[in-house]
PLY file of the C-alpha trace (Angstrom):
ply
format ascii 1.0
element vertex 252
property float x
property float y
property float z
element edge 251
property int vertex1
property int vertex2
end_header
-11.13 12.45 19.93
-7.99 13.34 17.92
-8.28 12.81 14.17
-6.09 10.03 12.88
-3.74 10.77 10.03
-2.86 8.09 7.48
0.12 8.30 5.05
-0.36 6.21 1.96
2.35 5.85 -0.67
1.37 5.70 -4.33
-2.15 7.03 -3.81
-2.62 9.06 -6.96
-4.39 6.17 -8.66
-5.47 2.56 -8.31
-5.66 0.78 -4.95
-3.83 3.55 -3.14
-6.36 6.15 -4.28
-9.27 3.90 -3.30
-7.73 3.24 0.12
-7.22 6.92 0.68
-10.82 7.71 -0.14
-12.05 4.82 2.00
-10.08 6.12 4.98
-11.37 9.62 4.36
-14.97 8.28 4.42
-14.12 6.55 7.74
-13.16 9.93 9.21
-9.39 10.00 8.76
-7.14 12.73 7.31
-4.57 11.81 4.69
-1.03 12.46 3.48
-0.73 10.80 0.05
2.37 10.40 -2.14
2.72 10.31 -5.84
5.71 9.58 -8.13
5.01 11.68 -11.23
1.26 12.21 -11.56
0.90 15.49 -9.65
-2.36 16.43 -11.29
-3.95 13.10 -10.44
-2.76 13.40 -6.87
-4.18 16.88 -6.65
-7.53 15.51 -7.83
-7.46 12.85 -5.10
-6.78 15.56 -2.54
-9.87 17.45 -3.81
-11.98 14.33 -3.55
-10.87 13.81 0.05
-11.58 17.44 0.88
-15.07 17.10 -0.67
-15.68 14.39 1.95
-14.89 16.90 4.70
-11.40 15.66 5.49
-7.95 17.28 5.23
-5.33 15.96 2.75
-1.90 16.82 1.35
-0.02 15.27 -1.57
3.75 14.98 -1.53
6.06 13.82 -4.31
8.10 10.67 -3.49
10.10 8.20 -5.45
10.06 5.14 -3.26
12.98 3.62 -5.23
15.30 6.54 -4.28
16.46 5.92 -0.73
18.67 9.04 -0.86
15.50 11.14 -1.01
13.87 9.77 2.12
15.45 12.15 4.63
14.23 15.14 2.65
10.77 13.53 2.39
10.70 13.11 6.19
11.44 16.83 6.59
8.68 17.77 4.14
6.30 15.50 6.11
7.20 17.24 9.35
6.48 20.67 7.71
3.03 19.67 6.40
2.05 18.00 9.70
2.88 21.11 11.57
1.30 23.39 9.03
-1.98 21.56 8.49
-2.48 19.66 11.77
-0.27 21.40 14.27
1.23 17.95 14.98
4.64 16.26 14.58
3.40 12.73 14.18
1.00 10.62 12.09
-0.91 7.44 12.96
-0.99 4.98 10.08
1.58 4.10 7.37
0.37 2.19 4.31
3.21 1.06 2.08
1.33 0.70 -1.19
3.46 2.23 -3.93
4.75 -0.20 -6.54
4.93 -1.30 -10.17
4.22 -4.64 -11.75
6.37 -6.88 -13.96
5.43 -9.89 -16.05
8.59 -11.55 -17.40
9.74 -15.17 -17.47
12.62 -16.07 -15.24
14.64 -16.84 -18.32
14.13 -13.40 -19.75
14.45 -11.31 -16.61
17.39 -8.89 -16.70
19.49 -7.73 -13.68
18.22 -4.22 -14.27
14.59 -5.34 -14.10
15.26 -7.34 -10.94
17.02 -4.43 -9.27
14.12 -2.16 -10.17
11.77 -4.53 -8.35
14.10 -4.70 -5.36
14.41 -0.93 -5.11
10.69 -0.19 -5.17
9.11 -3.16 -3.49
11.69 -4.36 -0.96
14.52 -1.93 -0.31
12.30 1.12 -0.64
9.67 -0.19 1.77
12.28 -1.25 4.33
14.16 2.03 4.43
11.17 4.37 4.02
9.58 2.70 7.03
12.81 2.90 8.93
12.98 6.63 8.13
9.41 7.38 9.17
9.30 5.32 12.36
10.20 8.29 14.60
7.26 10.19 13.17
4.76 7.38 13.64
2.73 7.62 16.81
3.03 4.90 19.43
-0.13 2.82 19.30
-0.39 3.37 15.53
-0.32 0.87 12.77
1.59 -0.10 9.55
0.02 -1.97 6.66
2.30 -3.31 3.93
0.81 -4.37 0.58
1.77 -7.75 -0.74
0.10 -9.87 -3.43
-1.79 -13.12 -3.76
1.11 -14.05 -6.00
3.27 -14.61 -2.92
1.06 -17.62 -2.08
0.17 -19.07 -5.50
2.35 -19.11 -8.50
1.70 -17.96 -12.10
4.29 -17.91 -14.89
6.09 -14.63 -15.40
5.66 -13.13 -11.92
8.71 -14.66 -10.10
10.67 -11.41 -9.51
7.60 -9.44 -8.44
6.30 -12.20 -6.17
9.76 -12.72 -4.52
9.70 -9.05 -3.42
6.21 -9.41 -2.02
7.24 -12.55 -0.16
10.14 -10.56 1.36
7.71 -7.89 2.47
5.60 -10.48 4.31
8.68 -11.61 6.23
9.62 -7.99 6.94
6.18 -7.28 8.29
6.41 -10.13 10.87
9.78 -8.97 12.10
8.66 -5.38 12.19
5.59 -6.33 14.24
7.91 -8.02 16.73
10.33 -5.14 17.06
7.59 -2.53 17.33
5.61 -4.40 19.93
6.97 -2.35 22.83
5.55 0.76 21.04
2.21 -0.95 20.61
2.51 -0.43 16.81
0.65 -3.14 14.90
2.07 -4.35 11.57
0.16 -6.47 9.09
0.35 -7.42 5.43
-2.59 -7.14 3.02
-2.29 -9.30 -0.03
-4.83 -8.45 -2.79
-5.72 -10.89 -5.45
-6.50 -9.81 -9.06
-8.25 -6.45 -8.94
-9.86 -4.34 -11.75
-7.49 -1.35 -11.81
-4.97 0.11 -14.29
-2.21 -1.90 -12.59
-0.17 -3.90 -15.14
-1.72 -2.02 -18.01
-5.27 -2.67 -16.80
-5.20 -6.27 -18.03
-7.53 -7.71 -15.34
-9.97 -4.84 -15.94
-9.87 -4.65 -19.69
-9.17 -8.21 -20.96
-12.50 -9.96 -20.80
-10.97 -13.39 -21.28
-8.46 -12.95 -18.42
-11.18 -11.49 -16.30
-13.42 -14.46 -16.84
-10.58 -16.95 -16.27
-9.68 -15.43 -12.90
-13.40 -15.30 -11.90
-13.70 -18.98 -12.72
-10.85 -19.81 -10.32
-12.24 -17.70 -7.49
-14.64 -19.07 -4.96
-16.80 -16.00 -4.93
-17.04 -16.09 -8.76
-15.64 -12.71 -9.77
-12.41 -10.65 -9.80
-11.81 -8.06 -7.13
-12.88 -4.40 -7.25
-10.94 -1.51 -5.78
-13.56 -1.06 -3.02
-12.88 -4.62 -1.87
-9.32 -3.55 -0.95
-10.16 -0.02 0.37
-12.57 -1.59 2.83
-9.90 -4.12 3.98
-7.38 -1.32 4.53
-9.91 0.56 6.75
-10.67 -2.59 8.70
-7.09 -3.64 9.34
-6.05 -0.15 10.46
-9.07 0.36 12.75
-9.03 -0.12 16.51
-11.55 -2.92 16.04
-8.66 -4.91 14.56
-6.39 -4.05 17.44
-5.50 -7.62 18.32
-4.55 -8.52 14.75
-0.76 -8.19 14.52
2.00 -9.72 12.41
-0.45 -11.38 10.12
-0.84 -11.82 6.34
-4.43 -11.18 5.23
-5.32 -12.09 1.67
-8.21 -10.27 0.03
-8.74 -12.32 -3.12
-12.27 -13.70 -2.89
-10.84 -17.15 -2.36
-8.79 -17.71 -5.47
-6.88 -21.01 -5.93
-8.17 -22.42 -2.62
0 1
1 2
2 3
3 4
4 5
5 6
6 7
7 8
8 9
9 10
10 11
11 12
12 13
13 14
14 15
15 16
16 17
17 18
18 19
19 20
20 21
21 22
22 23
23 24
24 25
25 26
26 27
27 28
28 29
29 30
30 31
31 32
32 33
33 34
34 35
35 36
36 37
37 38
38 39
39 40
40 41
41 42
42 43
43 44
44 45
45 46
46 47
47 48
48 49
49 50
50 51
51 52
52 53
53 54
54 55
55 56
56 57
57 58
58 59
59 60
60 61
61 62
62 63
63 64
64 65
65 66
66 67
67 68
68 69
69 70
70 71
71 72
72 73
73 74
74 75
75 76
76 77
77 78
78 79
79 80
80 81
81 82
82 83
83 84
84 85
85 86
86 87
87 88
88 89
89 90
90 91
91 92
92 93
93 94
94 95
95 96
96 97
97 98
98 99
99 100
100 101
101 102
102 103
103 104
104 105
105 106
106 107
107 108
108 109
109 110
110 111
111 112
112 113
113 114
114 115
115 116
116 117
117 118
118 119
119 120
120 121
121 122
122 123
123 124
124 125
125 126
126 127
127 128
128 129
129 130
130 131
131 132
132 133
133 134
134 135
135 136
136 137
137 138
138 139
139 140
140 141
141 142
142 143
143 144
144 145
145 146
146 147
147 148
148 149
149 150
150 151
151 152
152 153
153 154
154 155
155 156
156 157
157 158
158 159
159 160
160 161
161 162
162 163
163 164
164 165
165 166
166 167
167 168
168 169
169 170
170 171
171 172
172 173
173 174
174 175
175 176
176 177
177 178
178 179
179 180
180 181
181 182
182 183
183 184
184 185
185 186
186 187
187 188
188 189
189 190
190 191
191 192
192 193
193 194
194 195
195 196
196 197
197 198
198 199
199 200
200 201
201 202
202 203
203 204
204 205
205 206
206 207
207 208
208 209
209 210
210 211
211 212
212 213
213 214
214 215
215 216
216 217
217 218
218 219
219 220
220 221
221 222
222 223
223 224
224 225
225 226
226 227
227 228
228 229
229 230
230 231
231 232
232 233
233 234
234 235
235 236
236 237
237 238
238 239
239 240
240 241
241 242
242 243
243 244
244 245
245 246
246 247
247 248
248 249
249 250
250 251
């Protein structure tokens, strides 16, 4: 059986890194992208290779649409060089940054930065890479629990994620003839360095979130990596156009 290749954006750290390692453990090869942390990305590649899988790291600024055509060409080169192939199987749009600012204090520059990374970047990177995605493959777009429940200070960020959820449904519809499944994965609060590591390092915040979650704890990176593997797998082949929240049952 031909090895599946997954492309994950923003996989030098955090949930992207965990998802890449989880997919490698499941027998997949990886192309990961990083924005500025080349050394961290190289370390992830070594971890994947230690699991017996192939991996390549490519630099990508997902807010810079003008660079997507060049990235696509780089991707073609590495696919041919390392796999003797022109196409990959799974796209995971994970890259992003957080923002915690009240609506009254949000600047146009901050809002535009959110749009460029989380909404515009995802839309046009996906558009650029569609010709290189295998028919019968899958796309998984990362959203957030904050698109369902509301907490002060996250309006701009959550708006972008809400847009991604709508985009995923339309993308699933338009890619149906190619048998490409598209779903959204919406993590809840996870112990990573995202947002300065607040959920991981602030004991009071950690306990508050745990108290509001049905399963009684905050999420761990492995909770999301496992969900990524599951949603991309052929066992989930009839799940399409859906929003799946992995939050342990917060704010039910």
